N, C-alpha and C positions, 0 to 999 in steps of 0.2 A: 504494500500500500504506500501511497505517497505521504511524505512527512506532513504536508499541509492539509491532508484530508480531514475535514471537520468531523465526519462520522466516527473516525477512529479515536478522537481525542478523549472522549468520556471514559471508555473502558480502560484505555492505557493509563490515564492519569489517576483514576480511582484505584486501579490495581497497584499502582506505584506508591500508594499511600497518601496522595495529595488530598487536601480538603477543598472541595469545590462549592461555590455559592451560586445558586441559580435563581433566575426570576420565575415568577409564577403568573401565567397569563391566561385570563379567562374572558377577556373582552374580545368581541367578534371582529377583530381587525388584525390581520397577519403582520402589519407593519409595527405593531406595538412590541411583539416578541423580538423583532429585529432591532428596534430601538434600544431595548434593554440590554442586549448582548453587546451592542456598540458602546454602552456605558460600562463595559468591563465585567459584567456577569460572566461566569464561566460557561453557562448553558442557559437555555430557556425551556421551561416546561409549559406545554399547552394543555389546558385542563378541559377535557371533554366531559368530565363527570358533573362538576358543579358550575363550570363556566358556560358562557353563552356561545361557545365556539362550536361550529359544525365541522363536518369532515373536510369539506372543501377548504375552509379557512385554515384548518390544521395543516393540511398538505401544503398550502401556500406558505404558512409560517415556517414549516420545516425547511423549505427552500430558501426563504429569506434569511433565516438564522444561519443556514449553511453558507449563504453568500457572504455573510459577515464573518465567516471563518470559525463558527462555533457549532457545537452539537445541539440538536433539539431532542427533547424528551416529550412524550405524550402520555397523559393519563386518560385511560379509556373509561367509559361508563361501566358500572358494575356488571360483570358477566359477559361483556361484549368482546370475547377473546378473538373472534374472527376479525374485528376491527384492528386488533393489534398487528396481525399479519399484513394487512393493507398499509398500515402506517410504516411498518418496517420496509416494505417495498418502496415507499415514498422517501425513505431515508432517515426515519427516526432512529436515533442512537440507542434509545431505551424506551421501554414501555413500563409504566407504573400501573398496576392493577389494584383497584380498591377492593376491600372486603374479602381478602383471601383468609379464610378462617380455619382451614384444615389442610392436611397433606393432599387430600383429593383435589381441593380447589387449586393448590399450587401445581400439581401435576397437570391439570387441565390447562392452566395458564401457560406453563412452560411448553406444552405441546404445540401451541400456536406461535411461539416465539423462536423456537429452535428447530433447525432442519434435522432430519434423520442423521445419525441413529439416536440423538438425544430426544428429539421431539418429532412432530409431524407437520411442520410448517410447509405449506405448498410453495413451489418455485414460481416466482413471477416478479422479481425485483425490477425496477426501472430506474428511478432516480438514485437508488442506493448505490449502484455501480459508481456513478460520478462522485458522490459524496464520500465514498470509501476510497476512491482513486484506484479501483481494481477492475479487471475484466471479469467476465462471468465465472470462469473456472476458479480464479483466485478468490473471488468474492465468496463463492460457495464454500471453499475450504476455510475461510476466515470468519464467516458470518456468525457462527455460534459464539465466538469469542468477542466479536465486535458489538453485537446487539445484546443489551442487558435486559433481563427479565427481573423486575423488582416488585415484590409482593407487599401490599400494604398491611400493616398490623394496626388494627383499629378497635378490636374487641377483646374481651376477656378470653373468649374461645381461641382467638388467634394467638394471644399471648401464651396460653397454656400449650398450644401446638407449635410454638416457635421452633424448637429443635427439629421437629418433623418437617416443617416447612423449609427450613434452611438446608435440610439434608436432601431435598428433592433435586435430582439431576436437572440442570438447566435453570434453576433459581439462583441468580447471581447476588441477590441481597434483598433487604426489606426496607420499607419506608414507613415511618410512623405518622399516622394521622392523630395528632395529640388531642384535638377537640372531641372527636368521636371516642377516642380511648378514655378521655376523662368522663364522658357520659357513662361508658360501660363500667369503669372501675369504681364510680361513685353510685352505681345503680340508679342513674338518672337524676341524681341530686343537683349536679352542676354541669355547666359547660365551661371548662377552665383549662386551657392548654398548659398552664403553668402549675397545675395542682400538684401537691407533693406525691400523690400516688402515680401521676404521670412521670414525674422525675425519677421515682423509684423504678418504674417500668423501663424508662430510657436507659438507666444504668444497667439493668439486666439485659436488655436487648443489645446494647453496645458490647457488653462482655461476651454474650453468646456469638455475636457476629465475628468478633475478634478471634474467639476460640475456633470457629469453623472456617475462618478465612473468607467470610462473606462481607459484602458492603452494607453499611448501616447508613440510613438517611432519615431525614425528618422535615416536616413542614414547620417553619418558624415564622412568627408574626412580625418580628423585628430583627434588625441587625444585631442588637445586643443579645437577643435570645439565640440567634444563630451561632454567635461566638460561644455562648454557654454550652449549647448542645454539641458543637464541634469539639469542645474540651472533653466531652464524654466519649469521644472516639467516633462520632458520626462524621462521615466523609462527604456526604451529599446533603446540603442544607439549602432550603429555599429561604428567601427573605421577602416577607410581605406578599402582596399581590399587585397586579397592575392597577386595579381599581383603587386599592388602598393607597398606593403611592401617589396616584393622581390626586386623590382627595387631600392627602397630607400636603403635597406640594401647593395645591390651590389654597389651602387653609393658611399655610405659612406666608405665601406671597400676599394674600389679602390682609393678613395681620400686619405685615410690614408696611403695606400701603396705607392702611387706615390708622395705624398707630395703636 
């Protein structure tokens, strides 16, 4: 693969132990994801689960992020594993799958991300060739290492099954959804991404990922929180969302103007 191929950056850097900070984009405009990575985010995640982003816009965003020389990640809606394969064909470097609660869920997810013999992904990449800097045969040999399958840990069930999920062939790591996890761990009492029970779970997840040589990631509401979570061994951390950053920037500038 070529040294400048953006699709290859994510897996290479994470496996080298680097800590990466990514933007989180849910607004239905592909140019937003591109703008964030041009501001030095290491990657952009396009959120098809809770964001307003449709498939076409996600594919456009993958291309624009790649044009900026950075890898794009996509979060698919719950259970839509076939969409994962299509997004990989379009050049997504990784797929984040929500609500992976068991070994069986993880195996199903991995089967759509990895080619045989690891999984059952169907052959049909188009843009992925160019973003990987490879021809067809070389891409096929490298794809299972290039494209990451990242399972979200968001429930008590998933936390209990963590080792089994991490042991599934083709699962490269996990990503914590702290708000949903806080709801689960407090039995619906609060939504608090910084709850002590969430911090305790993060410590456990980080330790298990390190022990098994897998990637640990987490959604973080602020840069300060991302720094704290990275200190726990999490190597892929988001910072805020596109909508939240827009509102914060508007609020700050209006405050400066109005005194």
